[in-house]
VOGU-3710 file (C-alpha; in Angstrom, 3 decimals, decimal comma):
1> mlnrqnevkd> 35,999/-0,096/3,239  37,730/3,235/3,744  35,830/5,921/5,575  35,776/8,874/3,167  34,815/11,383/5,537  38,208/10,944/7,412  40,320/11,325/3,973  42,948/14,312/4,492  43,236/16,665/1,458  46,142/18,809/-0,043
11> kqfhnilvvr> 47,625/18,665/3,275  51,288/18,251/3,919  53,147/16,663/6,353  56,400/16,973/8,116  57,531/14,015/10,284  55,381/10,955/9,480  55,740/7,771/11,852  54,520/3,987/10,387  54,059/1,654/13,148  55,118/-2,484/12,417
21> tdrigdvvls> 55,907/-3,961/15,682  55,400/-7,834/14,695  57,271/-10,139/12,126  59,964/-9,938/9,572  57,789/-10,741/6,832  55,059/-7,979/8,093  57,757/-5,502/8,149  59,123/-6,371/4,578  55,444/-5,910/3,259  54,799/-2,996/4,869
31> lpmitalrnc> 57,653/-0,930/3,129  56,437/-0,038/0,180  54,309/2,390/2,288  57,421/4,186/3,268  57,810/4,656/-1,276  54,379/5,683/-1,298  55,279/8,514/1,227  58,080/9,421/-0,461  56,499/9,736/-3,554  53,529/11,727/-1,876
41> fpaarrsmll> 55,150/14,034/0,443  59,217/14,077/-0,845  59,645/16,834/1,875  58,562/15,183/4,808  60,936/13,122/7,452  60,042/9,059/7,373  60,260/6,690/10,125  58,868/3,249/11,011  58,272/2,013/14,811  59,859/-1,378/14,450
51> rtytreiadg> 61,155/-4,597/17,028  65,007/-4,907/17,096  65,455/-8,198/15,432  63,360/-6,604/12,648  65,841/-3,366/12,410  68,091/-4,958/9,882  66,139/-6,110/7,445  64,190/-1,945/6,821  67,548/0,036/7,875  68,851/1,500/4,217
61> yqgldsivly> 65,806/0,605/3,074  65,014/4,172/0,100  63,394/6,961/1,320  63,280/5,445/5,209  64,715/7,768/7,453  64,948/6,895/10,791  63,864/3,766/12,798  62,360/4,102/16,132  62,567/1,087/18,662  59,947/-0,571/20,501
71> deggrekqff> 62,140/-2,992/22,327  65,373/-2,784/24,297  67,256/-6,200/25,198  64,270/-8,071/23,545  61,675/-6,647/25,853  59,274/-3,887/24,856  60,435/-0,836/26,764  58,472/0,926/29,469  55,633/2,726/28,444  56,390/5,607/29,809
81> amlselrter> 59,834/5,689/28,345  58,630/4,884/25,170  56,326/7,847/25,305  58,307/10,393/26,044  60,837/8,876/22,678  57,593/9,382/20,796  56,973/12,808/22,130  60,444/13,846/21,743  60,563/12,924/17,835  56,913/15,502/17,342
91> fdavvvsypt> 55,544/13,449/14,862  52,967/15,449/12,649  50,962/11,583/11,403  51,234/8,434/12,700  49,995/5,102/10,537  49,715/2,189/12,462  49,929/-0,979/10,487  50,041/-3,226/13,061  47,349/-2,165/15,926  47,550/-3,054/19,627
101> frlallvffa> 45,808/-1,273/22,545  49,262/-0,524/23,822  50,431/0,993/20,769  46,795/3,027/20,138  47,275/4,306/23,449  51,157/5,559/22,996  50,202/6,900/19,496  47,447/9,268/21,521  49,118/10,453/25,079  52,301/11,304/22,353
111> giplrvgtgy> 50,117/14,025/21,476  50,240/13,145/17,604  47,793/15,172/15,498  47,152/12,846/12,981  46,426/8,934/13,836  45,737/6,625/11,049  44,452/2,967/12,519  41,874/0,292/12,065  38,229/1,234/13,016  37,431/-2,127/13,923
121> rwyslffnrk> 39,285/-2,592/17,603  37,098/-1,346/21,005  40,310/0,732/21,045  39,799/2,566/17,579  38,586/5,542/19,861  42,346/6,524/19,956  42,978/6,954/16,295  41,302/9,784/14,654  41,402/9,011/11,478  40,128/5,334/11,188
131> vyehrrtaek> 39,963/2,637/8,153  37,144/0,035/7,731  38,657/-2,931/6,523  38,733/-6,416/8,048  42,102/-7,954/6,957  40,895/-11,580/8,140  38,720/-11,966/5,143  42,166/-11,891/2,797  40,306/-10,044/0,061  43,420/-8,184/-1,072
141> heleynlsll> 46,978/-8,632/-0,223  48,689/-7,850/3,049  50,731/-5,228/1,312  47,612/-3,812/-0,428  46,107/-3,431/2,946  48,922/-1,501/4,502  48,511/0,945/1,664  45,124/1,460/2,083  45,753/3,046/5,423  47,410/5,973/3,338
151> kvlgcspggk> 44,441/6,907/1,572  43,477/8,874/4,663  46,405/10,780/4,444  45,345/11,267/0,631  48,301/9,913/-0,668  47,388/6,824/-3,303  50,602/5,230/-4,579  49,960/5,163/-8,792  50,860/1,900/-10,702  51,591/-1,527/-9,156
161> psiallvpgw> 53,556/-1,227/-5,867  57,024/-3,054/-5,646  58,967/-4,175/-3,027  63,095/-3,764/-4,109  65,577/-5,204/-0,995  68,874/-3,972/-1,962  71,646/-5,711/0,123  74,946/-4,292/0,800  77,627/-5,343/-0,873  79,496/-6,776/2,569
171> averareerr> 76,579/-8,651/3,202  76,489/-10,248/0,020  80,481/-11,359/0,416  79,621/-12,721/3,708  76,939/-14,871/1,836  79,676/-16,197/-0,830  82,187/-17,034/1,919  79,305/-18,807/3,782  78,509/-20,897/0,599  82,122/-21,278/-0,115
181> glgiaddevv> 82,494/-22,891/2,977  79,686/-25,280/2,717  81,784/-26,312/-0,191  79,534/-24,959/-3,387  81,033/-22,842/-5,659  80,035/-19,784/-6,786  79,086/-21,103/-10,302  76,148/-23,778/-8,657  72,933/-23,179/-8,371  71,797/-23,617/-5,227
191> vvlhpgsggs> 67,999/-24,190/-3,812  67,083/-23,071/-0,243  64,644/-24,674/1,758  63,301/-23,097/4,909  61,181/-25,823/6,672  60,091/-23,599/9,774  58,040/-20,464/10,377  58,151/-19,573/14,020  54,693/-20,472/14,626  53,592/-17,894/12,307
201> ardwspehfg> 52,198/-20,368/9,802  50,856/-24,270/9,505  54,038/-26,126/8,008  54,489/-28,917/5,650  56,438/-31,369/7,160  60,597/-32,031/7,680  59,660/-35,218/5,839  58,726/-33,650/2,847  61,286/-30,885/2,950  63,718/-33,830/3,390
211> glarilsdkg> 62,139/-35,714/0,242  61,793/-32,776/-1,513  65,600/-32,340/-0,866  66,566/-35,690/-2,385  64,731/-34,931/-5,522  66,191/-32,187/-6,392  69,473/-33,346/-4,961  69,114/-36,522/-7,620  68,676/-33,382/-10,515  72,047/-31,958/-9,673
221> yrvvvtgtrn> 70,885/-28,997/-7,318  73,110/-28,281/-4,456  70,122/-28,152/-1,431  70,640/-25,926/1,460  68,536/-25,613/4,911  68,171/-22,791/6,802  66,880/-22,241/10,418  66,922/-20,037/13,065  69,083/-21,298/16,061  65,821/-22,637/18,083
231> eeqlvrtvvq> 65,065/-24,257/14,630  68,112/-26,468/14,618  66,731/-30,021/15,189  63,986/-29,153/12,432  67,270/-28,911/10,320  68,810/-31,698/11,588  65,881/-33,471/10,849  65,393/-32,298/7,108  68,764/-33,351/6,246  68,521/-36,699/7,775
241> ksgntaiplr> 65,378/-37,052/5,787  67,132/-36,279/2,801  69,442/-39,204/3,215  71,930/-36,152/4,289  71,967/-35,335/0,557  71,076/-31,485/1,619  73,457/-29,111/3,411  72,740/-27,528/6,554  74,070/-24,127/7,097  76,972/-23,904/9,333
251> reltllelsg> 75,657/-20,908/11,767  73,108/-18,853/12,067  73,420/-15,544/9,758  72,112/-12,161/10,314  69,424/-10,485/8,632  71,149/-8,811/5,565  73,438/-11,850/5,822  70,768/-13,853/4,891  69,030/-11,596/2,361  72,396/-12,183/0,360
261> flqlaglvva> 72,518/-15,484/0,670  68,515/-15,932/-0,490  69,541/-13,458/-3,100  72,357/-15,692/-4,539  70,323/-18,755/-4,512  68,550/-20,123/-7,739  65,114/-21,085/-5,862  63,950/-20,629/-2,270  61,286/-22,721/-1,112  59,475/-22,141/2,336
271> nstgplhiaa> 56,352/-21,938/4,342  54,602/-18,647/4,774  57,217/-16,799/6,560  59,949/-13,999/6,271  62,783/-15,666/4,336  60,253/-15,923/2,028  59,311/-12,809/1,870  62,806/-11,334/1,601  63,619/-14,168/-0,996  60,692/-12,517/-2,897
281> avgtpvigly> 62,213/-8,630/-2,004  65,723/-9,400/-3,573  64,651/-11,016/-6,613  64,896/-14,541/-6,019  62,081/-16,968/-7,572  60,328/-18,745/-4,651  57,868/-21,361/-3,804  55,061/-20,778/-0,912  53,452/-23,570/1,099  50,619/-22,506/2,404
291> ppipecspkr> 47,308/-24,125/4,374  43,344/-23,949/3,446  42,325/-20,809/6,049  41,684/-17,916/4,062  43,253/-15,344/6,672  46,088/-17,401/6,285  45,952/-17,849/2,185  48,090/-16,659/-0,423  45,834/-14,136/-1,783  46,689/-12,148/1,241
301> wgpwteksmv> 50,208/-13,593/2,609  51,254/-15,192/-1,113  55,088/-13,644/-2,078  54,957/-10,356/-3,733  56,733/-11,476/-7,007  55,797/-12,696/-10,712  58,482/-15,168/-10,319  56,818/-17,372/-7,803  54,558/-20,526/-7,299  52,094/-21,140/-4,570
311> fvadrqscpr> 50,963/-24,801/-3,185  47,424/-24,654/-1,044  46,708/-27,739/0,632  43,294/-29,464/-0,604  40,709/-29,050/2,553  38,487/-31,450/0,569  41,177/-34,439/0,637  42,240/-33,813/4,167  41,327/-36,623/6,551  40,865/-35,032/9,721
321> ckggpcqgnd> 39,020/-31,475/8,651  36,790/-33,662/6,101  36,612/-29,942/4,135  35,649/-28,045/7,585  37,500/-25,760/9,494  41,140/-26,545/9,797  42,172/-28,271/12,994  45,573/-28,623/12,505  48,551/-29,380/10,354  47,041/-32,338/8,364
331> cmeqiaekdv> 46,139/-30,111/5,491  49,518/-29,528/4,904  50,428/-33,512/3,827  48,220/-32,728/1,120  50,955/-30,923/-0,682  52,855/-33,768/-2,893  56,612/-33,458/-2,816  56,480/-34,838/-6,549  54,355/-31,892/-7,443  56,621/-29,277/-5,728
341> aegalrllhg> 59,889/-30,132/-7,436  57,597/-30,377/-10,839  57,307/-26,712/-9,969  60,836/-25,910/-8,571  62,701/-27,403/-12,171  60,273/-24,981/-13,996  61,471/-22,077/-12,053  65,166/-22,965/-11,801  64,879/-23,480/-15,508  67,691/-20,722/-16,709
351> tkekavsnl> 68,991/-20,350/-13,533  72,772/-21,104/-14,392  72,464/-17,921/-16,413  71,741/-16,106/-12,765  74,150/-17,605/-10,929  77,241/-16,715/-13,447  75,598/-13,202/-13,369  76,268/-12,487/-10,001  80,097/-13,930/-9,711
//
């Protein structure tokens, strides 16, 4: 719960930093904090501390004035270099959505007057405004946990929060060129399958993704399989298991190009990972696949959109876990291809009109 004694009432801030130095999906689900801060403190400067590989997804987000990078060349900046940079920015408040000991130490020694963070870590003593919520219990969505941190500043967003990623026109055009290079016409409805997760989730097997691709291809949809450079073998396996009815991307797209590609899709099917949240944020219908683990559940990590459907593995039916704690990827095998395909076809209903409107 929120520590009410720590709330700041009627205080105006001029330079606020939001810290989120983990993965793509985490950053996407933190962006509504910027919207809320803009509404609560319209005169303030709003910044985010991010890793380089997530910067592109936040850059240009409405209400975000600047980005401070936590790494350089893929490695965390040296402690004192990062400290010097934070001091130079002269923030008067920081909200640490993704806490680590190093980050807590940095914002403390940077002399930021108001430091908001969790009250449940041993290093929470470096935060002088604490929020007492255990995220691992998954009592609400990650986006809602992020916004709860702002209540300490006296900032409570009204109404249902939303995420609206605006993809620049050049990125959408490059996505169109990628589709054309794959032999896909502009008016064709494409289903994107993203079978990897970078280790952030339990994954549905490539065999199942391949089977889903076969079913959707037989229904007349073009299926494209996406993945990172490290997931090339996984993408090839899905294409092979689809009977080569699915098409792999020709190259690894930048985050903005990928956002444009997902925006042009009729549907995205993925494990609980960043591209799922990007697709939801650009307005594309999505299907998410989840393990029966509370801290990984769709209640906390589900796509933040009404145009979605989620499938959760049945722990009771798992021959390995037998209703107990999840012990591996076996539970994900309980999600049936035919069920996901039926859900996909329901979501795809009417997407011909969406494809035409994007021409």
